[in-house]
Each structure stands twice: as C-alpha cells, then as structure tokens.
N, C-alpha and C positions, 0 to 999 in steps of 0.2 A: 401224228407225224411220222413218214418212216423213221423206221430205228436205222442209227448210224453204230454201228461198234464200233468204229475207227475213234469217235468221239469217246466213246469209254476209255479205249486205250490212251486217249488224250488225257483224260482225267487221271489215270496212273502215271501218266510222265508228269502231272502237275502237283498230285499229292506226296509222291516219293521223295522228291526233293526238298520240298516243307517240312518233313519228317526230318529228313536229314540234317537239314542246315539247323532246326532245333534241337537234334540229338550232338551237335557240337562238331561235324564233320566238315573240316576246314576246306575242303574242293568243293562243296557246293553254299560259298559264304553267300551266292545269290539265289539259293533257294526259297526264298521268302516271297520272288515274284511268282511262283507256283500259285498263289492266290490272285495274281494279276489274269494268269490262264485261267482259272476258276471265273472270275468276272467275266470273260471274254465267252464262253462258254454258255456260262447262265444266262447273257443277254440274248445270245444266239437262240437256245433253245426255249427260251419264254417268247421272244419274239416269234420265233417259227408257230408255237402254238395259240399265241392268240390272234396273229393276223389268220391262220387258215380258219378259227375257231369264228371269227368274225366276218370274214369276207362268205360265209357260209352260214354267217348268221346264226350261230350255235352257242356263241360267246354268253358264259355268265358269271358274273362275279362270285359268285355264291360257291359255282362250282371250283372257279378256278382257287380261292381261299381254301376250300375243302382240301383240295389237292396239296397245295403247299403243304396244309397244318399234316396232311398223312407223310408227305414227306420229309419234315423234319423235325415236328415235335417229339414223336414218340422216343427217337433215340438220343434227340436233346437232350430230354427231362430224364432220361435213363442215365445218362451221363452226369449232367448235373448233380441230380441227385444223388448218385454215386461218390461224385466226389464232393460233395456238402459231408457225405458219412465219413469218408475216409480224411477228410479234411481237419474234422471236429477233433481226430484223435491224435492228426500230425502235426497240426499247423500251429506256432504259437499265436496266442490272442492278435499280436501284431499283426502277422497275415492273414489270421482268423476273419477280422472286421474287415480288411480289405477284400475278401475272398467275398465276405457276405455280400459288400455293396456289389460287387461284379455279380452274383447272384441275382439279387434284386434288378440290375439293369438287362439281364438275359432276356426273360420273356416279353419284356418290352421293347426289345429288340432295340436297346440305347447303348450295348457294350462299348461302340466305337468311341462314344463321347464319354463314359466312365474312363477307359483307358486312355484315352485322351489327358482328363485330367488329373490323371498317373504319371504323366510326362512321360514316353519312349516306350517302344517298341523293343528298340535295342540293348543289350546290356544286360548284367548281371542281375538286376532287378523284375528285369520281365520273365528271363528263365524261372523265377519262383512264383509265378502267376497262375494257377491250373487252369484259368477261364480267359487268360488273355487272346486266344487264337479266335474267340468268337467274337471279335470285332469286325472281320470280314463278312460272318453271316448278319451282322447288324446291318453292314453297309448293302449288303444283298436284299435283305427284307424292306428295308427303305425304298429302295429303288421297285421292289416288286408292289408296294403299295400305291407308288404314285403314276406308273408307268402303264397299267392296266388299264385306270381309271383314264389316265391321257388318252390312251388309243379308243376307248370308249367313248369318251366324249366328241372325237372329231375324226369317228371312224367315217362319216362320208364327206371329208372337208381334206381331200389328199394333199393339197399344196397346201394347205395350215397346218398338214403332219410333219411334210417334211421340212418346210421352214422352221418351224417350231423345232422339229430334232436338231436340226443343223446349229440353230442357236445355242440349244444347250451343249450341244456336242462342243463348241467353239469356246462357249462360256466357261465350261468344265476344265477342258484342257488349257487353257489361257489361266485359268483360277489356279488350276494343277503345278504349271510353272512358275506364278508370281509367288503363289503361298508357300510352296515348296523353298524357296530362296529366302522368307521371309522367316518361315518358323516352319519347320521340317516336319514337328510332331504333329502340327495340324492339319499339314496335307496330306501326312499317311491318314490319319483316320476318318478326314472329314468326306462326306458322301458327295459333295459338290465339287471334291476335287478327282472323284473316283469315277464318278456317273458316265464320265467319255469313253471308260474302260468298256463299260455294261452298254453304250451308246455302240460302240464297235460291233459288239457281237450283235446289235439289232440292225447293224448295216449289213452285216455277214448273212442273217437271216433276209433280208428285203431283197437283197443280191440275188440269191437263190432262188426265192420263191417266184420274184420276176424273170427268172433265167437270163439275169445281164452278164452273167460271166460263166461262159461254157468252154472249158479247157478240157482236153482228154490224153489219156495214154503218157508218153514222157512229157509233156509239157506239164499237166497236173503234178506229176512226179517232181518235177524242177520246184513250180510255185510251193507244193507243201514240203518238200524237204528244206528250201529256203525256210519257211516258216520254223520248222523244226531246230533248224540251226540256228536262227534267230535267238529262241527261246532257251536253246543250250548256253549260248555266248552269256543270257542273262544268268542264268544260274550257277555258270562258272567265274564270269568278271566280275559281277556288282557283289559290295560289301556293305558294311553298313554305314560307311562312310559315301555311299553313293548318293547324291542328292536327289530322293524318290519320294513321290512317284514323279514330278516334274516331265522333262520331256523324254526322261530315259525311261520311263516306261512305255514310252511308243514301242521301244523294241521287243520286249516279249509279248505286247498286245500286236503288234503289227502281224510277228509269226504267228500266234495263235488265229488269227484272220485269215493271214492264207491257207494256213493249213484247214481250218475250216471250211471253206471255197473250193479248196481243191482237192482234199485229200479222198473224198467221195468217188472223184473218177480217176485218179490214180492207180497204178498198178502195185506199185512197191511200198508206200505207205501203208496203204490200206490194207494191204496183206499180212504187212508186219502188226499195224495197230490194232487190226480185228484178230489177233490172236489170243487165242483163249486164256494164258495168263495175265497178260494186259488187260483186256476185258474183265475179268474175274477182278483184279484189284481195281479198275476204273468203277465198279459196279458197286465196291465197297469202299470207295474213295470218301464216302461222306463220314462214314463211321470211323474209319480211319483217322481222319481227319480229328475228328471230334475227340478218341479217346486219347490219340498221344502226347497231348501237350498235359491232362491232369498225370499222367503217368509219369511224365518224365518230370515236369514237376513237385509231385509230390516225392519222388525218389529223391530227387536235389535236397530238398528238405531234409530227408532220411540219412542224406551224406553216403549214399548207394549209389549214385546214380553213374559215375566215371567207372567202376568195376562192375557195372550191370546192362551196359548198351545192349550187347547182344540178346539179353533175357528180358529187356523191357521192349526191346522190338517185338520180341516173340508173344510175348502178354498181348502188347496194342493189336496184332495182329489176329490172335485168340478172340479176345475181346470184341473185335472188329465184324469178326465171321460170326459170331455167337450173334451179337446185336442185328447184323445184317438179315441173319437167316430168321432168329423168330422175334425181331422185332421190326425192324424196317418193313420187311416183304410182308407180313403179316396186316401190318395197319394201311396198305394200301390197297388193300382187298377189298372192295365194298361190300362183298359176300360173307364176308367176317367181321367186319367191322363197320356200325351203319355211321352213316352222317350224324345222327345225335349222338353216338357213342362219342364220335371225333371232337364235337362242338365240349361235351360234357368232358371228355380228358381233357382238351386244349384249356379249357377256362380254368379246372382243379388245378391242372398242374403247375399252372403259372400261377397261380394264386400260391400255390404250396412253395414254391420257388421263392416269391416275394416274402413270403410267410419266415420262411428258414432263413431267409438272407438277413431281416429286420432284427429276427431272435440272435442271430450273431454278430450282428452289430449294437444292439441295444443292450448287449451283456460282455460288449468289450471283449469280444473274443472268449469269455469264460476264463478269466484268471484264475477261479477258483478250484480249478482243475489241478491246480500246482500246489506245492505248501506252501505255506504262509511266507516263508523267507523268502520267497521266491516274488510272490505276486506284485511287489512293489514295484520291481524291478520290472516284470512285462508288464505290468499297467505302462510304466514309465516308455517303455519301446513302444506300444500304439498310440502315444499320446505324444511324441516329440515332432511329427513330422512339422507341424503350421508353425513352429517357434522361430526357427531361423528368420527366416524373410521380412516378420511382420514390424517390425522395429524401426529395419534400414527402409524398405518400401514406403513407409508413413513419412519419410523423410527426403525422399525423392526428388530432386529439384526443387527444394525448399527454399524458397529466397530467406535470407539472414534478418530476422527483427532489428529494427532500431533502437540498441541499446548496449550497455557496458559487457555485455557476456562475448566470450572468445567465439571467434567464428572458423569453426572447422569444416573443410571439405574432406569426408571420408571417399573414396574411390576403391572399389574392386569388385567380385564375385561375392559368392555366397562366404569365403574366409572373410571378406570385409565385414558380411552381415552378422556371423560369429563374433567377431573383434567388437561391434555396436554393441551387442546382446552383454559381451562381458563388461565393457566399460558401464552400461548401464544396471547391471547389477551389483558393482562396485562400490554405486552411489558417490563416487568421487568427483565427478563432472558434472557436478549442477550449474557452475556458474560457465557453463558452455553450450553454445548451440551448433547441432550438428545438420548439414545439407550433405546429402550421400547422392554417389551417380555409380550406374551399374555399368560394369565393362566384364561382359562374362570372360570366363576365365579360357576357354578357346581362341578368342579374339587378341588375349594380350593386353594386359593392365598399360598399356606406354600411351607416352604423348612423343607423335614424329610428326616430320614436316611432310611425310611420303610412305606410307601404307603399304603401297604396292610391293616393296622390298619385302615384306613380312606375310604377305597372301600364300605362299608356299608353304608356310608352315601350318595353317588354319584348314582343318577338315574342310572336303568338298562342300557338304552339306550342311555346313557352317557359314561360310566364306559371307554369301551374301546377306545374311540375318546380321553378320559382324557391321557388315557396310553399312544397311538400314540403319540399326541402332546407332552405329557411331563410335567414334571410340572419345575423344574430348572435345567433340565439334559443336557448333551451336552458338548462336547469341546468348541465348538464356544460359548456357552454362560458363560460358566465358566471363559473364556478366559477375556469375556467382563466385567463379575462381578468383576474381579480382577483386571482390569486395570481401573475400576470406583472409584469416590471419594465417593460417595455417592450412597445410594439405598433408592429406594422408593417405596412404597408399598400402593397401594390403590385398592380396590373391592368393590362390593355389598357385604360386609361378612355377611357370613350365620351364624347362632349361634353355630353351630357345630365346623365352621372354627376359630371362635375366642376363643373357648375354648384350640386349638391348637396352636394358635398364639404367646403366650409367648416363645413356645419350637421350634417353627422356626425362631423366630427373634434370641434367642440363639442361635441356630444353624446358622444362618449366619453370625452371629458376629464372632463365634469361626470360621469359615472357613476365611472369608474375610476381617475380622478385619477393618470395613467401618460403618461410623454413617447409621442410618438407620430410616428415617422417615417413618411415619405408617397416613396415613389420614384417617378421620370419613368416614361413609356414609352420602348420603344427599337423600332430599324424599321432594317431594311436594302435596303429595296427588293424590287424582283420579283427572283426567285431563276428563272433560267431555265436549266438544264442544257444545254440544247443551245447557247444563247449563250456562256454560262462556257468550256465546254470551247476554243471558238475563242480564248480568250485565252493569248497563249503565254505556259508555264508560268513563266519567269522574269519576266513583269509581274502575277503574280495577286495576290503580296504588296502590291504597291502601290495595285491596280486599286481605284477608286472609283465608284460611283454614285448615283445620285437616291435620296432616302428617299421615300414616298409622301406624296400631297399630303395624306390624312387625319393622317397621324404629325406630318406637320410642324404643321397646325391645332391637333391637340392638345396636342402640345408648348407650343407657343405660349400657349394658351389656359390649362394648367396654369402656365406661367410667371405669367401674369398674375393667376389667382388665388392663386397660393402663391409667389410670387417674394420676396416678403419675411419667410415663414415659414421660423423658423432649421432645423427639421427636413425641408425639402423636399432632395430630391436628385433634379436632373435628369438623365437617363442618355445621353439624345441626342448631346451635345455632347461628355461625355468618351468615349465609344465609337467616335463616329467623330470624332475630331481636333479638336474645336472646334466640328464644323458640324452643324446638323440638318437639312441638305441633301442633302448629300453623305456618303456612308460608307464606309469601307476594309471590305471586305465577305470578304476573307481573311485567314487567319491568316497568320506568318510564314514557314509552312512549307507555304504554298499551298493549302491546306484551306477551307473554308468556314466562315463564323463560323456561318450560319444554312441550313438546308436549304428554308425556305419563305418566308426573309424576315422573320420575325416571331420564330421559336422558335429558341434556341442548340443547335448541336451539342454534343457535350462538348469537342470541339477548341475550339468558340467559348467557352464557359463558362471554360475554363481560360485563353484568350487576353483575354476580359473581364475577368477578374481583375486582367491585367496593367494592361491600357486603364482601369481604375477604380481603380486602387491608392490615389488619394488620398481618394475616396471611402470605398472601405473602409477605410482608415486611418481617418478620422473615426468610421465607426461601429462601430469594432471597440472601441472604449472607451465606457463608460456616458455617455452626457450629462450635463453638470456640473447 
C-alpha cells in the first residue's frame, strides 16, 4: 500500500494523549480515547492491505501472521520481560501475583478478559498495574485473528461480505450502547463492544479503495480538520465518568474516520501531520505505548512518580527510541531475521512469559523475599480479595426457610458484605437466617417512590446499571421483605444518600412495618503496604493512623441525622477505640484489619467481631 506519512502523524496524536492521561494530566482527562483512534487506524491499515492482496491474488495467511509477529512480538516481549524483572524486585507479593496473571494472558492475547475480571480501567488500582494497557493490544489481535480468515473465506462473494460486515457493525455498536449502560467495565474491555471501531476503519479502507469519496483542496481540509476537532473534543471533555464506549466513542471514531478518508487530499492537515517530528513520534508510537505504563506503574509503587514525571517521560522516550531502532526495525527486515527465526522466537518467547507468570503466581509473589516478621502480613494482602463477597453473594435473594429462626434482610453494598462477615465470625447469630440484597454504593441504598430525583447524583456511566439492577424493586424481593422480621441497612453512605435516608426509612416502615436497623460506616485511613512494613513488628498492634476526612464527615452527618434513632449503630467509634479520627489498623497478631482502608480482611472481620462486641450483643436479640 502507498505510504501515508500523515497517518503516522495521527498516531502521534493518538499515543501522546494516552500517555498524558496515564501521567495524570487533568487537561487530558479523555486521553484514553487515543486507543480508539488506534483501533480505527488499525482497521483501516489492515483492511487496505488485505483487500489489495486478495484482489491481486497475493494473500497468504502465513505471510500475514508472520508480519504481525514481526511487528508486535519482539518489542512486546522485550517490554514484558523487562517489566517482569523489575517487578520481581519492586512489587509486593499481592501485586506480583496479579502481575504474573497478566503476564500469562499477554502472549495468548487475552489480557482484556483478565483485566475485565480485575474490575476496572479507571482509578488507583489500575494505575498500579504495569501491563493494564495491553488490553487494547489483545482486542486488536482478536480482531486480526478473525477478520483475515473472514475475508479469505468470502473473497468471491461481495454481497455476503458487505452484508456480514454491516450486520457485524450494527450488532457491535448496539451491544456497545446497551452493555455500557448495564455494565461499564464489560463494555470497555470486550471485543464485541469494540469491533465496530475497527470496522469503521475497514469502511474507510473500502471507501478509499473503491474511490467512493474523492474530495480535494479546501473541502478535504475542512473534513480532515473537522475530524481532528472531534478527536480533540473527546480528549479534553471526556473523563472517567463518561459512559464509554457506548455512543460516546462515535465522536473520536468518526473524527478518525473523517481524517483518514480526507487527509491525503488535504493541504493543511497533510502538511502538518506529515512533518518530521510528528512522523517520528508516530513511527515509535507502539514502543511509546508499550513502555509508558510499566514505567509509570512501577514508579508509583516506589513512591517517586509525582516528583519525577518529567524524568519518567524522558525515560519512556529514550527506551522507546532504543527499542524501535534496535528491536522493532531489525525484526521487520527479512534479510536479517528469517521466517523460521520469527516462528521460533514467537513460540519460545510466548512460552517464557507464561512460565514466568506461572512461577510468580504459584509462589504467591515470593513473600520469602521479606523478613519473617513481614511474611504473614504480605501473604494476607495477596489472599484477601475474594473474602468480602462470598458469604453475602451466597445469600442474595435467598427465600426464608419455614422455621423459628429470625428472618433478617441485609441490604447494601460491599460494606454490608463486610458486616455479614463480622456477624458470621462472631458466632452470635446461629439463631438467625439472612437474605441479602445488593444496592451498589453509587446508586444509593434508598427506598424511594421516585428515583428520578436522585439520578443527577449518580455517575453518568453507572446510572443505567443502577436502573437495571434496581433498588428495592421486584416482586420476589418484595415478598422477602414482607416475610422478614427485620430489615438491616449498611452501606458506604455518601453525603447525598444520608440526606434521603430518613425518608427512605419512613417509606420502609410504612410499607413493611418492620424494625429497621441502620449501621454506620467504617474507615481505617490510607493503607500503604510500603509504609506499614516500616513499622516495627512489635509496635503494629498499637499503631493508629488518621481515618479519611470524607469518612469523618459522613460519620458526623449520620450521627446528626440518626443520632436519636434507637436502631442506629455507629461503627467508627467502637472499631477505632472511641474515636472517629484515629484508628488502630492492625489486629493483636500484627495483621491488617483492612487491605484498602475500607474493606475488612478475614482477620479484620474476626477482630471487628471483638471490638464490636457490645453492638453485636445488642443486635443478636430481636428488638423489643
């Protein structure tokens, strides 16, 4: 295909905002959509090459995958192996186990599914994942596995090709809209909700190939500049609360499409984006994309990120240049690297990543690297994640048995799950049966006649999911509430939810005529394993630290609203020894109460059952 320098210039416009977004530049709050620009470019390039080769009877599936291997695997393996070496020395076992799993998913191009299972691209946890950006590479490669085979099979059936492509496009974009509204993280990572973006690129290739769009001069400038404005708008106005991809991704995707079909015939955009600086950045964009996230994530683990951003950007640029010059480029040269060498390198390299990842996971992140006094704590941190939800989720929507045991409905989010674990660990509630119901924290644990009045409090990318999950709706849950003896409410109450809480409780009492117990929040402050390990083991049992400002504010607001209510149970003070400002964060055995400052570890639940003994004794009997 004819080389288009302005496409490499557009690559520069795609990769730089992604890097600045991950670096925390607020101006580029939507920089993550640079990945969507890459998707369209990839769809365009791959379709152009495939269609040209197929029409000229030159297509070889072996040659195609060989070129893909030469293009991505050498630098990918370099970056991931380098990250693995550095991570082994830098990451604590908890993070090293997660890194090992991500490493295993990389050569088999399933990283998007792995990070989906880890729940979330946005937020502090994702910033600490060295390989989280490889989700997009996995989506592209999944497309590259299917699309060439599809083209090859129906190369002589144009009507079938266009019909199938149209069906796939509309099925993908519709699924993107609906799945985003129901479950944001699933839509963000899944190939079915992203395929339409690559197909948009394929459409651009077909239009240009068939010469169906031919504009010149100022018209091409207007169209291509319009495309750039759409892309720039997404970079500057989108953020982590934007329901994405959904139909919002149409803005940068359409912008990229307009640029691709018009820029080659433009004067202004072609001249600007064919300039040497942008082309150089575009040529190295793959290396830049691969290197930046491991460097940023590992520096965050070391606590040097905020003070070293300029140096880290320079390091990213240097490593990218070196890997492009001495790894990417040589491997593309068939006279230097034969097909056989590519095949051997690809197979051995992929197996090596899987072996390294498996070793990290099977050895639990090597806690033996640390002193004996710290190993139990580090092992605890790497094993806590699944504990929170198991007991609660097993009782969701459970019908009450026909016996004499107390019937309690526990409603809430992950804080309610913690509460149930504390109740179980206390062994005081063997005479009670629990049915649970989840209301996510962002939705508001409220029983209202009209939820439209609170919709503006809910993040845009979560609102539809709140509607789909419902609050207290449903005939089955209504029957459970009607059969219950008591209704218990626990949540990570947000300020706006507390404002509506008295009305919600009144609505519940009027409808179901049951005692309603309300439980306050808990908080242990910021948990930083690196800092906590520096505390002498003998001092950990008595060590205290500040709780978060927001937790203090919510705790005070709950006390003001419900302080006189007989069935309101503040938890901060008894958990923290009478204070809502300072809290003891270790158990008597020197293990953490919480791994994130909000949710309890198993040891934390056991310890909480002791610290909350007076509260548990009171609620272990039915209200009078």
